Structure formats: C-alpha cells, structure tokens
BAFI-3210 file (N, C-alpha, C; in Angstrom, 3 decimals, decimal comma, padded with zeros to 6 digits):
// residues 181
n [1|2|3|4|5|6|7|8|9|10|11|12|13|14|15|16|17|18|19|20|21|22|23|24|25|26|27|28|29|30|31|32|33|34|35|36|37|38|39|40|41|42|43|44|45|46|47|48|49|50|51|52|53|54|55|56|57|58|59|60|61|62|63|64|65|66|67|68|69|70|71|72|73|74|75|76|77|78|79|80|81|82|83|84|85|86|87|88|89|90|91|92|93|94|95|96|97|98|99|100|101|102|103|104|105|106|107|108|109|110|111|112|113|114|115|116|117|118|119|120|121|122|123|124|125|126|127|128|129|130|131|132|133|134|135|136|137|138|139|140|141|142|143|144|145|146|147|148|149|150|151|152|153|154|155|156|157|158|159|160|161|162|163|164|165|166|167|168|169|170|171|172|173|174|175|176|177|178|179|180|181]
n.u [010,969|012,433|015,747|015,339|015,259|013,995|011,567|010,807|009,613|008,488|008,806|006,467|005,443|004,553|005,341|007,236|009,486|012,592|012,383|010,915|012,803|014,801|013,905|013,342|016,231|017,172|015,564|016,647|019,597|019,240|017,782|019,960|022,610|020,454|020,142|023,206|023,741|021,602|019,397|020,691|020,149|018,452|015,870|015,013|014,960|013,742|010,806|010,245|010,560|008,424|006,443|005,875|005,789|003,017|001,725|002,070|000,359|-002,289|-003,270|-002,934|-005,001|-007,697|-008,233|-008,277|-010,541|-012,218|-012,138|-013,554|-015,963|-016,081|-015,910|-018,342|-020,247|-020,348|-019,279|-020,530|-022,917|-025,555|-024,488|-024,218|-024,564|-025,565|-025,029|-022,140|-020,837|-020,635|-021,364|-019,576|-017,331|-016,937|-017,463|-015,163|-013,156|-013,465|-012,739|-010,029|-008,949|-008,667|-006,304|-004,783|-005,029|-003,962|-001,315|-000,984|-001,783|-001,736|001,230|004,322|006,738|010,290|011,952|008,920|007,109|007,888|006,421|004,422|004,902|006,613|005,412|003,595|005,737|007,266|004,832|003,965|006,510|006,082|003,855|004,482|006,674|005,275|003,904|006,127|006,732|004,551|004,387|006,854|007,156|003,904|002,512|003,761|002,319|000,022|000,014|000,592|-001,422|-003,198|-001,864|-003,303|-005,857|-006,351|-005,650|-007,031|-009,441|-008,329|-008,914|-008,914|-005,573|-004,793|-006,913|-008,775|-007,685|-007,752|-010,158|-010,477|-008,828|-011,002|-013,120|-012,030|-011,536|-014,168|-015,223|-013,678|-011,601|-007,736|-005,887|-003,097|-001,298|001,208|002,360|003,013|000,088]
n.v [002,928|002,989|004,913|008,416|009,856|009,209|009,689|012,271|014,823|016,611|019,822|021,358|019,945|017,868|014,863|011,997|012,112|011,663|008,764|007,862|008,081|006,573|004,178|003,581|004,062|001,871|-000,182|-000,262|-001,169|-003,672|-004,786|-004,673|-006,579|-008,810|-008,990|-009,574|-011,756|-013,642|-014,270|-013,151|-011,366|-007,705|-007,949|-010,139|-010,384|-007,821|-008,682|-011,138|-009,377|-007,974|-009,491|-010,978|-008,914|-007,833|-010,023|-009,540|-007,454|-007,518|-009,395|-007,666|-005,922|-007,757|-008,090|-005,716|-005,576|-007,068|-005,662|-003,777|-004,743|-005,624|-003,562|-001,383|-003,084|-003,726|-001,577|001,367|000,593|002,447|003,566|001,510|-000,149|-002,832|-003,348|-001,660|-002,092|-005,059|-006,489|-005,573|-004,923|-008,338|-009,248|-008,308|-009,537|-012,024|-011,506|-010,782|-013,242|-014,681|-014,456|-014,941|-017,660|-018,523|-018,547|-020,434|-023,584|-024,704|-025,696|-023,630|-022,910|-023,399|-020,241|-019,458|-020,566|-020,349|-018,030|-017,430|-018,670|-017,132|-014,683|-015,171|-015,784|-012,872|-012,013|-013,235|-012,845|-010,035|-009,818|-011,314|-009,487|-007,087|-007,827|-008,269|-005,480|-004,717|-005,161|-004,525|-001,882|-000,740|002,085|002,901|001,698|001,900|004,897|004,511|003,791|005,840|007,668|006,288|006,703|009,234|009,995|009,708|011,345|014,086|016,674|016,114|017,739|018,310|017,442|019,841|021,787|020,776|021,625|023,922|025,062|024,591|026,020|028,659|028,281|028,148|030,506|032,101|032,967|032,546|030,073|029,885|030,382|031,239|029,274|025,833|023,621]
n.w [015,977|013,878|012,222|013,103|010,842|008,747|008,946|008,079|007,189|003,755|003,982|002,620|000,559|002,586|002,383|002,664|001,991|003,023|003,616|001,243|-000,612|000,636|000,584|-002,384|-003,288|-001,901|-003,110|-005,849|-005,372|-004,406|-007,150|-008,329|-006,972|-007,213|-010,162|-010,564|-009,414|-008,937|-010,817|-013,375|-014,663|-015,513|-016,858|-015,686|-012,704|-012,649|-013,228|-011,810|-009,178|-009,479|-010,166|-007,480|-006,116|-007,085|-006,011|-003,485|-003,100|-004,312|-002,493|-000,150|-001,100|-000,609|001,774|002,692|001,285|002,864|005,599|004,513|004,764|007,198|008,978|008,242|008,359|010,679|012,785|011,565|010,618|009,812|007,728|006,125|003,181|001,473|-001,500|-002,084|000,263|000,322|-001,830|-003,882|-002,908|-002,910|-005,171|-006,406|-004,824|-005,441|-008,172|-007,942|-006,915|-009,177|-010,151|-008,093|-008,019|-010,474|-010,171|-008,068|-008,956|-012,096|-010,067|-010,855|-012,675|-010,535|-009,948|-009,614|-007,648|-005,508|-004,892|-003,288|-000,438|000,070|000,357|001,952|004,717|004,863|005,872|008,313|009,421|009,419|011,632|013,543|014,006|014,893|017,026|018,852|019,168|019,982|022,961|024,232|023,585|024,077|024,015|021,259|019,682|019,861|019,389|016,453|015,324|015,968|014,565|011,886|012,102|012,767|009,444|008,002|008,506|007,474|005,037|001,713|000,487|-002,167|-004,040|-003,398|-004,304|-006,731|-007,229|-006,506|-008,941|-011,250|-010,496|-010,902|-013,656|-014,551|-013,933|-015,427|-014,786|-014,705|-014,594|-013,140|-010,346|-009,562|-008,108|-008,317|-009,188]
ca.u [011,797|013,188|016,030|014,266|015,272|013,078|010,087|011,051|008,461|009,064|007,900|005,352|004,396|003,796|005,383|007,675|010,882|013,685|011,825|011,145|014,195|015,828|013,352|013,903|017,442|017,839|015,096|017,668|020,431|018,736|017,929|022,035|022,629|019,790|020,802|024,416|023,652|020,821|018,933|021,541|019,920|017,937|014,839|014,422|014,835|012,513|009,677|010,330|010,100|007,017|004,934|005,804|005,105|001,838|000,601|001,152|-000,442|-003,205|-003,446|-003,731|-006,363|-008,468|-007,819|-009,025|-012,169|-012,976|-012,078|-014,692|-017,402|-016,368|-015,881|-018,673|-021,502|-020,173|-019,523|-020,810|-024,114|-026,586|-024,077|-023,837|-025,020|-025,427|-024,410|-021,404|-019,927|-020,770|-021,353|-019,166|-015,937|-017,186|-017,140|-013,665|-012,233|-013,473|-012,452|-008,494|-008,649|-008,140|-004,538|-003,829|-005,295|-003,214|000,052|-000,549|-002,027|-000,882|002,391|004,225|008,716|010,926|011,401|007,738|006,682|007,999|006,115|002,967|005,436|007,886|004,583|003,342|007,103|007,014|003,349|004,664|007,818|005,624|003,067|005,821|007,238|004,168|003,493|007,313|006,777|003,095|004,911|007,859|006,304|002,598|002,565|004,061|001,504|-001,324|000,605|000,446|-002,963|-004,150|-001,878|-003,779|-007,156|-006,292|-004,855|-008,336|-010,121|-007,661|-009,597|-007,092|-005,531|-004,734|-008,744|-009,310|-006,978|-008,500|-011,485|-010,677|-008,776|-012,059|-014,012|-011,541|-011,833|-015,761|-015,324|-013,250|-009,982|-006,160|-005,538|-002,115|-001,345|002,240|002,883|002,819|-000,793]
ca.v [001,879|003,342|005,989|009,348|011,092|008,816|010,159|013,618|015,245|018,048|021,168|021,862|018,919|016,872|013,725|011,311|012,526|010,849|007,538|007,388|008,280|005,411|002,544|003,573|003,379|000,159|-001,237|-000,136|-001,819|-004,562|-005,340|-005,134|-007,819|-009,711|-009,271|-009,534|-012,894|-014,586|-014,068|-012,970|-010,508|-006,886|-008,021|-011,546|-009,690|-007,118|-009,416|-011,689|-008,932|-007,209|-010,468|-011,014|-007,358|-007,773|-010,970|-009,106|-005,960|-008,477|-010,118|-006,874|-005,673|-008,602|-007,905|-004,379|-005,582|-007,863|-004,633|-002,897|-005,113|-006,082|-002,542|-000,789|-004,167|-003,194|-000,107|002,171|000,094|003,153|003,869|-000,068|-000,397|-004,320|-003,053|-000,909|-002,758|-006,448|-007,217|-004,629|-005,778|-009,578|-009,721|-007,990|-010,349|-012,915|-011,357|-011,064|-014,448|-015,208|-014,634|-015,440|-019,041|-019,167|-018,487|-021,583|-024,203|-025,474|-025,206|-023,262|-023,734|-022,732|-020,084|-018,917|-021,602|-019,886|-016,840|-017,976|-018,903|-016,147|-013,796|-015,603|-015,655|-012,083|-011,318|-013,763|-011,764|-008,586|-010,335|-011,369|-007,795|-006,273|-008,649|-008,081|-003,993|-004,678|-006,098|-003,506|-000,080|-000,461|003,174|002,872|000,509|002,844|006,249|004,491|003,280|006,745|008,253|006,395|006,827|010,763|010,358|009,306|012,847|014,960|016,738|016,016|019,206|018,306|017,564|020,968|022,655|021,248|022,121|025,843|025,436|024,178|027,089|029,776|027,918|028,540|032,135|032,365|033,608|032,342|028,897|029,806|031,461|031,156|028,389|024,360|022,825]
ca.w [015,859|012,908|012,663|012,929|009,549|007,620|009,510|008,356|006,151|002,895|004,917|001,314|000,103|003,818|001,859|003,823|000,846|003,446|003,327|000,037|-000,953|000,916|-000,133|-003,606|-003,235|-001,665|-003,933|-006,999|-005,091|-004,219|-007,984|-008,933|-006,575|-007,656|-011,226|-011,214|-008,681|-008,777|-011,954|-014,498|-016,009|-014,804|-017,022|-015,098|-011,727|-012,591|-013,375|-010,510|-008,289|-009,749|-009,517|-006,374|-005,378|-007,506|-005,201|-001,873|-003,289|-004,088|-000,957|000,511|-001,455|-000,391|003,278|002,490|001,391|003,846|006,444|004,341|004,965|008,653|009,679|007,865|009,263|012,729|013,309|010,609|010,646|009,745|006,674|005,687|001,761|000,841|-002,411|-002,022|001,218|000,594|-002,942|-004,814|-002,695|-002,997|-006,597|-006,826|-004,086|-006,445|-009,620|-007,794|-006,795|-010,611|-010,527|-007,202|-008,638|-011,276|-009,670|-007,270|-009,825|-011,697|-009,242|-011,462|-012,341|-009,572|-008,440|-009,374|-007,004|-003,811|-004,375|-002,147|000,302|000,316|000,889|003,863|005,698|004,649|006,481|009,556|010,477|010,503|012,445|015,237|014,353|015,713|018,576|019,853|019,243|021,207|024,081|024,470|023,218|023,551|023,279|020,313|018,653|019,652|018,265|014,957|015,326|016,155|013,008|010,780|012,199|012,575|008,744|007,502|008,930|007,016|004,053|000,451|-000,016|-003,851|-004,173|-002,849|-004,951|-008,509|-007,154|-006,754|-010,334|-011,647|-009,940|-011,323|-015,015|-014,937|-013,866|-016,509|-014,112|-014,922|-014,050|-012,905|-009,277|-009,547|-007,757|-009,445|-009,021]
c.u [012,722|013,993|014,796|014,221|014,372|011,711|010,270|010,235|009,104|008,168|006,592|004,258|003,744|004,376|006,691|009,073|011,896|013,360|011,880|012,284|015,131|014,893|013,649|015,614|018,222|016,605|015,967|018,947|020,421|018,332|019,516|021,986|022,205|019,898|022,108|024,274|023,015|020,263|019,595|021,297|018,940|016,018|014,095|014,060|013,715|010,819|009,459|009,728|008,702|005,574|005,016|005,265|003,735|000,711|000,962|000,408|-001,976|-003,956|-003,677|-005,197|-007,599|-009,246|-008,584|-010,462|-012,808|-012,978|-012,984|-015,501|-017,357|-016,482|-017,520|-020,671|-021,102|-019,873|-020,356|-022,415|-025,045|-026,194|-024,519|-025,085|-024,506|-024,989|-022,490|-020,200|-019,903|-020,801|-020,435|-017,919|-016,022|-016,728|-015,408|-013,091|-012,162|-012,702|-010,702|-007,982|-008,523|-006,818|-003,964|-003,654|-004,215|-002,069|000,219|-001,027|-002,308|000,102|003,228|006,279|008,997|011,580|009,832|007,405|006,943|007,187|005,034|004,145|006,038|006,537|004,485|004,354|006,994|005,404|003,943|005,587|006,722|004,596|004,055|006,556|006,319|004,074|004,768|007,195|005,926|002,957|005,327|007,114|004,506|002,192|002,587|002,827|000,036|-000,769|000,203|-001,059|-003,944|-003,745|-002,630|-005,350|-007,133|-006,082|-006,330|-009,174|-009,805|-008,196|-007,989|-006,881|-005,267|-006,320|-009,418|-008,931|-007,723|-009,507|-011,422|-010,297|-009,900|-013,020|-012,983|-011,596|-013,499|-015,861|-014,323|-011,638|-009,170|-006,952|-004,075|-002,063|-000,020|002,871|002,185|001,296|-000,491]
c.v [002,162|004,711|007,231|009,936|010,621|008,553|011,756|013,546|016,245|018,804|021,735|020,744|017,522|015,436|013,150|011,066|011,234|009,146|006,941|007,608|006,938|003,916|002,859|003,415|002,082|-001,033|-001,323|-001,086|-003,310|-005,555|-005,624|-005,845|-008,759|-010,123|-009,518|-011,326|-013,981|-014,873|-013,914|-011,829|-009,207|-007,272|-009,337|-011,182|-008,854|-007,913|-010,294|-010,529|-008,201|-007,987|-010,882|-010,155|-007,180|-008,929|-010,270|-007,957|-006,993|-009,172|-008,916|-005,846|-006,914|-008,447|-006,313|-004,420|-006,543|-006,782|-003,901|-003,190|-005,417|-004,584|-001,632|-001,654|-003,924|-002,031|001,435|001,712|000,477|003,427|002,337|-000,119|-002,021|-003,852|-002,665|-001,733|-004,185|-007,079|-006,580|-005,290|-007,591|-010,246|-008,908|-008,405|-011,578|-013,043|-011,578|-012,375|-015,102|-015,642|-015,227|-017,433|-019,648|-019,097|-019,880|-023,175|-024,102|-024,821|-024,948|-023,353|-022,580|-021,370|-019,276|-019,359|-021,268|-018,685|-016,536|-017,947|-017,714|-014,556|-013,820|-015,431|-014,049|-011,285|-012,130|-013,334|-010,172|-008,900|-010,503|-009,563|-006,591|-006,606|-008,062|-006,794|-003,645|-004,341|-005,290|-002,294|-000,502|000,826|003,368|002,426|001,645|004,071|005,794|004,239|004,577|007,280|007,537|006,283|008,347|010,986|010,727|010,911|013,591|015,395|016,689|017,182|019,390|018,416|019,129|022,207|022,648|021,506|023,698|025,725|025,585|025,703|028,712|029,617|028,801|029,960|033,065|033,222|032,794|031,200|028,867|030,803|031,499|030,411|026,814|023,709|021,534]
c.w [014,683|013,084|011,969|011,493|008,708|007,773|009,060|007,377|005,006|003,582|003,663|001,438|001,394|003,329|002,610|002,817|001,654|002,839|002,466|-000,473|-000,728|000,415|-001,534|-004,019|-003,180|-002,730|-005,190|-006,361|-004,725|-005,694|-008,628|-008,022|-007,201|-008,984|-011,251|-010,037|-008,476|-010,003|-013,242|-015,125|-015,386|-014,990|-016,079|-013,319|-011,614|-012,794|-012,484|-009,255|-008,414|-009,926|-008,332|-005,462|-006,010|-006,425|-003,730|-002,414|-003,564|-002,987|000,156|000,165|-000,898|000,904|003,569|002,248|002,055|005,490|006,168|004,855|006,414|009,276|009,438|008,497|010,428|013,367|012,441|010,626|009,929|008,252|005,573|004,374|001,010|-000,423|-002,562|-000,995|001,477|-000,880|-003,563|-004,325|-002,651|-004,002|-006,683|-005,779|-004,912|-007,602|-009,372|-007,250|-007,770|-010,284|-009,768|-007,600|-009,345|-010,752|-008,345|-008,190|-011,267|-011,007|-010,686|-011,216|-011,101|-010,119|-008,271|-008,307|-005,676|-003,784|-003,284|-001,024|001,226|000,708|002,368|004,910|005,759|006,056|008,225|010,222|010,374|011,584|014,027|015,236|015,564|017,100|019,545|020,369|020,769|022,628|024,591|024,879|023,022|023,128|021,588|019,300|018,969|019,502|016,700|014,812|015,093|014,857|012,091|010,712|012,091|010,724|008,274|007,559|008,293|005,680|003,344|-000,069|-001,735|-004,305|-003,984|-003,909|-006,706|-007,740|-007,270|-008,009|-011,001|-012,009|-010,694|-012,587|-015,498|-014,278|-014,725|-016,102|-015,035|-013,675|-012,825|-011,902|-008,923|-008,581|-008,663|-008,677|-009,331]
res [m|l|p|r|a|l|a|r|v|h|p|t|r|r|s|p|y|v|a|a|s|f|q|a|g|f|s|v|l|l|g|i|i|f|s|a|f|v|f|g|d|p|a|t|t|y|g|y|f|g|g|l|g|t|l|a|v|l|l|v|y|i|f|i|n|v|s|v|f|l|y|f|s|r|k|e|r|g|s|f|s|p|l|r|h|a|l|i|p|l|v|a|t|a|a|v|c|l|p|i|y|g|l|i|y|p|v|p|d|p|p|f|n|l|w|p|y|l|i|a|l|w|a|v|i|g|l|v|f|l|f|v|v|s|r|r|r|p|d|l|v|e|t|m|g|r|a|f|t|e|a|g|d|e|p|d|a|a|q|e|d|v|l|r|v|e|d|r|r|a|a|g|g|s|t|t|t|g|t|a|e]
***
C-alpha cells in the first residue's frame, strides 16, 4: 500500500531504516508546523503530542492484555495460567485505566478534552482503511497477518549475542569480537 522504499531494511541490522527515518522526519516537520501555527511554542506542542501518543499507547496496552487472555484461554488452553494470563493482565489493565479516567473526568480544558475523540477517530480511520484494503486486496491482509505470526517465531538474535558475551566472560575470554555488540 505504501511506497516500496519504505519497506527497505538494513542489510546487517534488519531494521526498517527508511521507514524509521521517514517517520522521524515527518514527526519533526509536524512538530515545527504545530509549534509555529497552532500552539505557539515547541514545549506545548511536545507536551500535547506526547500526551496524545501516551494515551494511544495505553489503549494499545489494554488491547494487548485482553488479547493475551483470549489467546491463551482459547488457543493455548494447555499453557493457560490464571495468574500469568488472567490476573496480571487484569490488574495491569485496571492500573492503566486510572490515568485514562483522569484524562476524561473531570473534563480537561481545551484542547486536551479532544484527546479521547482524536484517538477514537484515528482508530476508526485505521479500521476503515483495513476494511477497504481487505476488500480490495485480501492477499495483502493475509500476507500482513502471516508476517506478524512468523515474526514471533524467530529467535531474538540480540539476546543470543548477549548470551554469547556472557559465556565468553564466564570462560575468561575477551568480550570483543571486532564487531559492534
């Protein structure tokens, strides 16, 4: 759906460096525009977008906690642990709901009172986009789903390297290999 250049990954690090650079540049540009024309100064702009982004992350965290419970209670019933997959996510969700409640009641001054509606609008736009894409290009949605499920199956190379460093230290060897660790 997006330009192919954004999908380019670094040959060594396997990170999406083009997409990350584009997003960073876009964020800086957006910050400059909002600082100059909407809020009047960079600190207010930073606080506003930081708070808005934090609210979005908290909502994603809640959805992740719900999905952990649903996944392990439905698909991994043998591995389901009431403590790890029900109680801990429930307590974490309740704790995260406290700051969200504080953003809603009492109703904050403008423009902060718009945050929940902006997040809801963004979620609706994302769902509409997903619906349109799934109708026009169901193969693309299937490929994205496969990419997410397969990504979780790969070992974390960074953790493996840390273990090798610790093994070398325990053996009394050098922790430098000539490459960045």
